[in-house]
Backbone as numpy.savetxt, mean C-alpha at the origin, in Angstrom:
# Nx Ny Nz CAx CAy CAz Cx Cy Cz
44.31 13.87 -34.73 44.48 13.39 -33.35 43.79 14.32 -32.36
43.91 15.66 -32.63 43.23 16.63 -31.78 41.73 16.41 -31.77
41.19 16.05 -32.96 39.74 15.83 -33.03 39.34 14.64 -32.19
40.15 13.56 -32.19 39.83 12.37 -31.41 39.85 12.68 -29.92
40.82 13.52 -29.51 40.90 13.87 -28.08 39.67 14.66 -27.66
39.24 15.60 -28.49 38.06 16.40 -28.17 36.82 15.51 -28.09
36.73 14.55 -29.00 35.58 13.64 -29.01 35.54 12.82 -27.73
36.73 12.36 -27.26 36.79 11.58 -26.03 36.32 12.38 -24.84
36.73 13.66 -24.77 36.31 14.53 -23.67 34.79 14.70 -23.69
34.21 14.85 -24.87 32.76 15.03 -25.00 32.01 13.82 -24.49
32.53 12.61 -24.80 31.88 11.38 -24.36 31.89 11.28 -22.84
33.06 11.59 -22.21 33.17 11.54 -20.75 32.19 12.51 -20.11
32.09 13.70 -20.67 31.18 14.71 -20.12 29.74 14.25 -20.22
29.38 13.61 -21.33 28.01 13.14 -21.52 27.67 12.04 -20.52
28.62 11.12 -20.31 28.38 10.03 -19.35 28.23 10.58 -17.95
29.08 11.54 -17.57 28.99 12.14 -16.24 27.65 12.83 -16.04
27.19 13.53 -17.09 25.90 14.18 -17.00 24.77 13.19 -16.83
24.87 12.06 -17.55 23.83 11.04 -17.43 23.78 10.45 -16.05
24.98 10.19 -15.44 25.02 9.65 -14.09 24.43 10.62 -13.09
24.67 11.91 -13.30 24.10 12.91 -12.40 22.59 12.89 -12.45
22.01 12.69 -13.63 20.55 12.63 -13.77 19.99 11.41 -13.08
20.74 10.28 -13.15 20.25 9.04 -12.55 20.26 9.10 -11.04
21.26 9.78 -10.47 21.38 9.79 -9.01 20.54 10.89 -8.38
20.15 11.89 -9.13 19.37 12.98 -8.56 17.94 12.55 -8.37
17.29 13.04 -7.31 15.89 12.72 -7.05 15.24 13.93 -6.39
13.97 14.18 -6.69 13.29 15.31 -6.07 13.30 15.18 -4.56
13.40 16.31 -3.86 13.46 16.28 -2.40 12.21 15.67 -1.81
11.04 15.96 -2.39 9.78 15.43 -1.87 9.74 13.92 -1.97
10.25 13.37 -3.08 10.24 11.92 -3.25 11.17 11.27 -2.24
12.32 11.89 -1.96 13.26 11.34 -1.00 12.66 11.31 0.39
11.94 12.37 0.78 11.40 12.42 2.13 10.33 11.34 2.32
9.49 11.10 1.34 8.48 10.06 1.43 9.14 8.69 1.44
10.18 8.53 0.64 10.89 7.25 0.62 11.56 6.97 1.95
12.16 8.01 2.57 12.80 7.82 3.86 11.80 7.42 4.92
10.59 7.96 4.84 9.54 7.62 5.82 9.19 6.14 5.73
9.01 5.66 4.52 8.66 4.25 4.32 9.84 3.37 4.72
11.05 3.82 4.41 12.25 3.05 4.74 12.40 2.88 6.24
12.13 3.96 7.00 12.29 3.90 8.45 11.28 2.96 9.09
10.12 2.82 8.49 9.08 1.96 9.05 9.29 0.50 8.69
9.84 0.23 7.52 9.86 -1.13 7.02 11.24 -1.58 6.54
12.24 -1.32 7.34 13.55 -1.92 7.15 14.15 -1.80 5.78
14.18 -0.60 5.22 14.89 -0.39 3.96 14.02 -0.37 2.74
12.72 -0.65 2.88 11.84 -0.60 1.72 11.47 0.84 1.43
11.67 1.27 0.21 11.39 2.65 -0.18 10.38 2.68 -1.29
9.54 3.74 -1.27 8.53 3.84 -2.32 9.13 4.24 -3.65
10.44 4.50 -3.66 11.10 4.85 -4.92 11.53 3.63 -5.71
11.38 2.42 -5.13 11.69 1.21 -5.88 10.63 1.00 -6.94
10.98 0.44 -8.09 9.99 0.20 -9.14 8.86 -0.69 -8.63
7.64 -0.43 -9.14 6.48 -1.20 -8.71 6.67 -2.68 -8.97
7.47 -3.03 -9.99 7.65 -4.43 -10.34 8.33 -5.21 -9.24
9.02 -4.51 -8.31 9.71 -5.20 -7.23 8.82 -5.41 -6.02
7.58 -4.91 -6.04 6.69 -4.99 -4.89 6.49 -6.41 -4.39
6.31 -7.44 -5.25 6.09 -8.78 -4.73 7.21 -9.27 -3.83
8.42 -8.71 -3.94 9.51 -9.14 -3.08 9.20 -8.90 -1.62
8.31 -7.93 -1.33 7.94 -7.64 0.04 7.12 -8.75 0.65
6.63 -9.68 -0.17 5.77 -10.74 0.31 6.56 -11.92 0.87
7.90 -11.90 0.78 8.69 -13.01 1.30 8.59 -13.04 2.81
8.36 -14.22 3.41 8.23 -14.31 4.86 9.48 -13.80 5.57
9.25 -13.11 6.70 10.35 -12.63 7.51 10.24 -13.31 8.87
11.35 -13.82 9.40 11.34 -14.51 10.67 11.92 -13.63 11.77
11.27 -13.62 12.91 11.80 -12.99 14.10 11.83 -14.08 15.16
12.96 -14.77 15.29 13.01 -15.93 16.16 12.16 -17.03 15.57
11.20 -17.51 16.38 10.30 -18.55 15.91 9.07 -17.97 15.24
8.99 -16.64 15.15 7.81 -15.99 14.58 7.96 -15.82 13.07
6.97 -16.28 12.33 6.94 -16.08 10.89 5.95 -14.96 10.58
6.40 -13.93 9.90 5.52 -12.83 9.50 4.92 -13.19 8.16
3.61 -13.38 8.09 2.98 -13.85 6.85 3.25 -12.92 5.67
3.23 -13.46 4.46 3.36 -12.62 3.27 2.14 -11.74 3.12
2.30 -10.61 2.44 1.18 -9.69 2.23 0.89 -9.60 0.74
-0.38 -9.64 0.39 -0.78 -9.57 -1.01 -2.12 -8.85 -1.13
-2.41 -8.37 -2.33 -3.68 -7.69 -2.57 -4.75 -8.73 -2.90
-5.87 -8.63 -2.21 -6.95 -9.59 -2.47 -7.49 -9.39 -3.88
-7.76 -10.49 -4.57 -8.28 -10.44 -5.93 -9.57 -9.63 -5.98
-9.62 -8.72 -6.94 -10.82 -7.89 -7.13 -10.87 -6.66 -6.25
-9.83 -6.45 -5.42 -9.85 -5.30 -4.51 -8.62 -4.41 -4.69
-8.01 -4.47 -5.87 -6.78 -3.70 -6.11 -7.03 -2.27 -6.58
-8.27 -1.97 -6.98 -8.60 -0.61 -7.41 -9.90 -0.16 -6.75
-10.04 1.15 -6.61 -11.23 1.76 -6.02 -11.63 2.92 -6.91
-12.73 2.77 -7.61 -13.18 3.79 -8.56 -14.54 4.34 -8.14
-14.70 5.65 -8.28 -15.95 6.32 -7.92 -16.41 7.17 -9.10
-17.69 7.05 -9.44 -18.24 7.80 -10.56 -19.06 8.99 -10.10
-19.53 9.77 -11.06 -20.40 10.89 -10.77 -21.69 10.37 -10.14
-22.41 11.24 -9.47 -23.62 10.84 -8.75 -24.57 10.07 -9.65
-24.92 8.87 -9.24 -25.86 8.06 -10.01 -25.28 7.41 -11.25
-23.96 7.52 -11.43 -23.31 6.98 -12.63 -22.30 5.89 -12.26
-22.04 5.02 -13.22 -21.00 4.02 -13.06 -19.63 4.69 -13.28
-18.60 4.24 -12.55 -17.27 4.86 -12.68 -16.52 4.41 -13.93
-17.07 4.77 -15.09 -16.43 4.41 -16.36 -16.44 5.62 -17.28
-15.49 5.65 -18.20 -15.45 6.71 -19.21 -15.47 8.10 -18.61
-16.27 8.97 -19.21 -16.34 10.36 -18.77 -17.05 10.55 -17.44
-17.67 9.48 -16.92 -18.38 9.57 -15.64 -17.47 9.23 -14.45
-16.22 8.88 -14.70 -15.28 8.54 -13.63 -14.82 9.81 -12.92
-14.99 9.85 -11.59 -14.51 10.99 -10.81 -13.06 10.78 -10.38
-12.76 9.60 -9.85 -11.38 9.30 -9.48 -11.20 7.80 -9.33
-9.95 7.38 -9.37 -9.62 5.97 -9.17 -8.36 5.86 -8.34
-8.41 4.99 -7.34 -7.25 4.75 -6.48 -6.70 3.36 -6.75
-5.38 3.24 -6.69 -4.72 1.94 -6.90 -3.66 1.74 -5.82
-3.34 0.48 -5.56 -2.29 0.12 -4.61 -1.04 -0.25 -5.40
0.11 0.29 -5.01 1.34 0.03 -5.75 2.41 -0.69 -4.94
2.46 -0.48 -3.62 3.50 -1.09 -2.80 2.93 -1.56 -1.47
3.55 -2.60 -0.90 3.14 -3.14 0.38 4.38 -3.54 1.17
4.27 -3.50 2.48 5.33 -3.99 3.36 4.70 -4.35 4.69
5.40 -5.17 5.49 4.85 -5.54 6.78 5.94 -5.97 7.72
5.62 -5.91 9.01 6.50 -6.44 10.04 5.63 -6.92 11.19
6.14 -7.88 11.95 5.37 -8.49 13.03 6.17 -8.49 14.32
5.45 -8.41 15.42 6.06 -8.56 16.74 5.12 -9.38 17.59
5.66 -10.08 18.58 4.83 -10.93 19.42 5.04 -10.56 20.88
3.95 -10.59 21.65 4.01 -10.26 23.06 2.87 -10.98 23.78
3.22 -11.85 24.70 2.20 -12.53 25.48 1.25 -13.38 24.67
1.76 -14.05 23.65 0.91 -14.92 22.85 0.06 -14.20 21.82
0.29 -12.89 21.62 -0.47 -12.11 20.64 0.50 -11.47 19.66
0.22 -11.60 18.38 1.03 -10.99 17.33 0.42 -9.65 16.93
1.24 -8.64 16.87 0.81 -7.33 16.37 1.50 -7.09 15.03
0.69 -6.82 14.03 1.22 -6.61 12.67 1.15 -5.13 12.30
2.17 -4.68 11.59 2.18 -3.34 11.00 2.22 -3.53 9.49
1.18 -3.07 8.82 1.07 -3.24 7.38 1.17 -1.87 6.72
2.17 -1.70 5.86 2.34 -0.45 5.14 1.79 -0.56 3.72
1.03 0.43 3.32 0.40 0.42 2.00 0.64 1.75 1.33
1.10 1.71 0.09 1.26 2.92 -0.69 0.49 2.78 -2.00
-0.03 3.89 -2.47 -0.78 3.87 -3.72 -0.93 5.27 -4.28
-1.89 5.42 -5.15 -2.08 6.72 -5.82 -3.55 6.91 -6.17
-4.01 8.16 -6.08 -5.36 8.53 -6.48 -5.25 9.42 -7.72
-5.95 9.04 -8.78 -5.91 9.80 -10.03 -7.30 10.31 -10.36
-7.40 11.60 -10.65 -8.69 12.21 -10.98 -9.16 11.74 -12.35
-10.48 11.60 -12.50 -11.07 11.19 -13.76 -11.67 12.36 -14.52
-12.24 12.10 -15.69 -12.82 13.16 -16.51 -13.93 13.94 -15.81
-14.68 13.29 -14.90 -15.79 13.97 -14.22 -15.32 14.89 -13.10
-14.03 14.83 -12.78 -13.47 15.73 -11.77 -13.55 15.16 -10.37
-12.40 15.07 -9.71 -12.35 14.54 -8.35 -12.68 15.64 -7.35
-13.20 15.26 -6.17 -13.44 16.27 -5.13 -12.12 16.79 -4.57
-12.19 17.83 -3.74 -10.98 18.42 -3.17 -10.24 17.43 -2.29
-10.97 16.56 -1.62 -10.34 15.53 -0.80 -11.06 14.20 -1.02
-10.30 13.13 -0.95 -10.84 11.79 -1.23 -10.59 10.90 -0.01
-11.62 10.19 0.43 -11.48 9.22 1.50 -11.18 7.86 0.88
-10.03 7.31 1.23 -9.61 6.02 0.68 -9.84 4.93 1.74
-10.75 3.99 1.48 -11.04 2.94 2.45 -10.27 1.65 2.15
-9.56 1.14 3.12 -8.76 -0.06 2.93 -9.04 -1.05 4.07
-9.14 -2.32 3.71 -9.31 -3.37 4.71 -8.07 -4.26 4.72
-7.64 -4.59 5.94 -6.51 -5.48 6.14 -7.01 -6.71 6.90
-6.60 -7.88 6.47 -7.04 -9.11 7.13 -5.91 -10.12 7.17
-5.87 -10.90 8.22 -4.96 -12.04 8.27 -5.83 -13.28 8.12
-5.46 -14.12 7.16 -6.29 -15.25 6.77 -5.47 -16.53 6.81
-6.09 -17.59 7.29 -5.48 -18.92 7.21 -5.81 -19.47 5.84
-4.82 -19.53 4.96 -5.05 -19.95 3.58 -5.27 -21.45 3.47
-5.67 -21.85 2.28 -5.93 -23.26 2.02 -7.17 -23.44 1.19
-7.66 -24.66 1.10 -8.86 -24.94 0.31 -10.04 -24.15 0.85
-10.19 -24.13 2.16 -11.25 -23.36 2.80 -10.59 -22.27 3.65
-10.48 -21.07 3.11 -9.82 -19.99 3.84 -10.62 -19.59 5.08
-9.91 -19.22 6.12 -10.54 -18.80 7.36 -9.95 -17.47 7.79
-10.80 -16.46 7.99 -10.35 -15.16 8.43 -10.05 -15.20 9.93
-8.82 -14.86 10.29 -8.40 -14.86 11.69 -8.70 -13.51 12.34
-8.40 -12.44 11.62 -8.67 -11.08 12.12 -8.77 -10.15 10.93
-9.58 -9.11 11.07 -9.74 -8.15 9.98 -10.09 -6.78 10.56
-9.65 -5.73 9.88 -9.93 -4.38 10.35 -9.92 -3.41 9.17
-10.81 -2.42 9.25 -10.92 -1.42 8.18 -10.21 -0.14 8.59
-9.62 0.53 7.60 -8.90 1.78 7.83 -9.29 2.78 6.74
-9.05 4.05 7.05 -9.29 5.11 6.07 -8.13 6.10 6.10
-7.87 6.70 4.96 -6.91 7.79 4.89 -7.45 8.84 3.93
-7.17 10.09 4.21 -7.66 11.19 3.39 -6.56 11.67 2.45
-6.92 11.82 1.19 -5.98 12.30 0.18 -6.48 13.64 -0.34
-5.70 14.68 -0.17 -6.06 16.00 -0.68 -5.59 16.11 -2.13
-6.53 16.32 -3.02 -6.22 16.40 -4.43 -5.72 17.79 -4.82
-4.87 17.84 -5.83 -4.35 19.10 -6.34 -4.67 19.21 -7.83
-4.23 20.31 -8.43 -4.50 20.53 -9.85 -3.82 19.49 -10.73
-2.79 18.84 -10.20 -2.10 17.83 -11.01 -3.02 16.64 -11.30
-3.99 16.40 -10.40 -4.93 15.30 -10.63 -4.37 13.93 -10.32
-3.19 13.87 -9.68 -2.57 12.59 -9.35 -1.80 12.76 -8.05
-2.28 12.10 -6.98 -1.67 12.26 -5.66 -1.37 10.90 -5.03
-0.18 10.74 -4.42 0.15 9.49 -3.74 -0.49 9.45 -2.35
-0.61 8.26 -1.80 -1.06 8.13 -0.42 -0.26 7.03 0.25
-0.13 7.15 1.56 0.54 6.15 2.38 -0.32 5.89 3.61
-0.54 4.62 3.90 -1.31 4.24 5.09 -0.54 3.15 5.82
-0.42 3.29 7.13 0.22 2.27 7.94 -0.78 1.77 8.98
-1.20 0.52 8.82 -2.10 -0.12 9.79 -1.23 -0.72 10.88
-1.30 -0.16 12.08 -0.36 -0.55 13.13 -0.97 -1.39 14.24
-2.28 -1.64 14.20 -2.91 -2.27 15.35 -3.71 -3.53 15.01
-3.31 -4.24 13.97 -3.97 -5.51 13.67 -3.33 -6.59 14.54
-4.11 -7.21 15.39 -3.59 -8.22 16.31 -4.33 -9.54 16.12
-3.62 -10.63 16.43 -4.23 -11.95 16.36 -3.39 -12.92 17.19
-4.01 -14.02 17.66 -3.27 -14.96 18.51 -2.15 -15.65 17.73
-1.10 -15.97 18.45 0.00 -16.74 17.85 -0.56 -18.09 17.39
-0.41 -18.46 16.11 -0.95 -19.72 15.62 -0.22 -20.92 16.22
-0.93 -22.02 16.40 -0.30 -23.21 16.99 0.62 -23.92 15.99
1.73 -24.43 16.49 2.63 -25.23 15.66 3.05 -24.52 14.38
2.95 -25.26 13.27 3.34 -24.73 11.96 2.18 -24.12 11.21
1.03 -23.92 11.88 -0.15 -23.37 11.21 0.12 -21.98 10.64
1.03 -21.24 11.31 1.32 -19.89 10.85 1.94 -19.83 9.47
2.52 -20.95 9.01 3.11 -20.96 7.67 2.06 -20.80 6.59
0.78 -21.05 6.92 -0.30 -20.94 5.94 -1.04 -19.60 6.06
-0.58 -18.73 6.95 -1.24 -17.44 7.14 -0.83 -16.47 6.02
-1.76 -15.58 5.67 -1.54 -14.57 4.63 -2.16 -13.26 5.09
-1.48 -12.15 4.84 -2.08 -10.84 5.03 -2.71 -10.42 3.70
-4.02 -10.17 3.72 -4.70 -9.66 2.54 -5.02 -8.18 2.75
-4.78 -7.37 1.73 -5.19 -5.98 1.77 -6.02 -5.68 0.52
-6.82 -4.64 0.59 -7.63 -4.27 -0.56 -8.56 -3.13 -0.21
-9.08 -2.48 -1.22 -10.04 -1.40 -1.02 -11.38 -2.00 -0.60
-12.03 -1.35 0.35 -13.32 -1.82 0.85 -14.26 -0.63 1.02
-15.05 -0.29 -0.01 -15.97 0.85 0.08 -16.94 0.75 1.25
-17.25 -0.48 1.69 -18.17 -0.65 2.82 -17.62 -0.03 4.09
-16.31 0.14 4.15 -15.69 0.71 5.35 -16.05 2.18 5.53
-16.53 2.84 4.47 -16.91 4.25 4.55 -18.29 4.44 5.14
-19.07 3.37 5.18 -20.44 3.48 5.70 -20.41 3.40 7.23
-21.17 4.27 7.90 -21.18 4.22 9.36 -21.77 2.92 9.86
-21.20 2.42 10.95 -21.70 1.17 11.50 -23.08 1.38 12.12
-23.92 0.40 11.91 -25.25 0.47 12.50 -25.17 0.22 14.00
-25.89 1.03 14.78 -25.85 0.79 16.23 -26.49 -0.55 16.58
-25.94 -1.17 17.60 -26.49 -2.46 18.03 -27.91 -2.28 18.53
-28.80 -3.20 18.20 -30.19 -3.09 18.64 -30.29 -3.09 20.17
-31.12 -2.24 20.69 -31.30 -2.16 22.13 -32.09 -3.37 22.63
-31.60 -3.87 23.76 -32.30 -5.02 24.34 -33.60 -4.56 25.02
-34.64 -5.31 24.81 -35.91 -4.98 25.44 -35.87 -5.26 26.93
-36.40 -4.33 27.65 -36.46 -4.51 29.10 -37.43 -5.62 29.47
-37.03 -6.42 30.39 -37.88 -7.51 30.84 -39.02 -6.98 31.69
């Protein structure tokens, strides 16, 4: 009987220890999660990546529908290779991926302002990543359908400082994407597309000067 009692105590202790491991989280992870939570109504980067699509459910603010957000096909990763090389195998310098998304909308004077939150990670490749990486992302609001129409689009950049670990998270919040309030129920077909856009890193060409008459 004494042995059974001791065994029961051991089981309780093991379960308590397991619960302590499940509830504990690194301080750095909590601070990043709190930042995302404060911006996007309870969404934390500590949620499993598999739950990310839940952020795409439309949110209503009165008569305003905030479009779902999704990653544009073919723009979910950004890979850079060594100079003159393709970003594959041992020639890969780094690769960035998007893991979480969130958004919120507000309307003022017939104009909608969207805040799009994006989280991801940059991982160094065999060729070695630079000390800092510029991550280019484009955000667009599109009228979906058979013939998609871009309503508004804007490019953003964020800098990721790499460490010896070779794997660093990044967070970008696009706060100034604006577009007119859609007429009637047209807004139900709107979609926020996000994705990596290397073209955003290239400086814009100056507008050609007009010839003097």
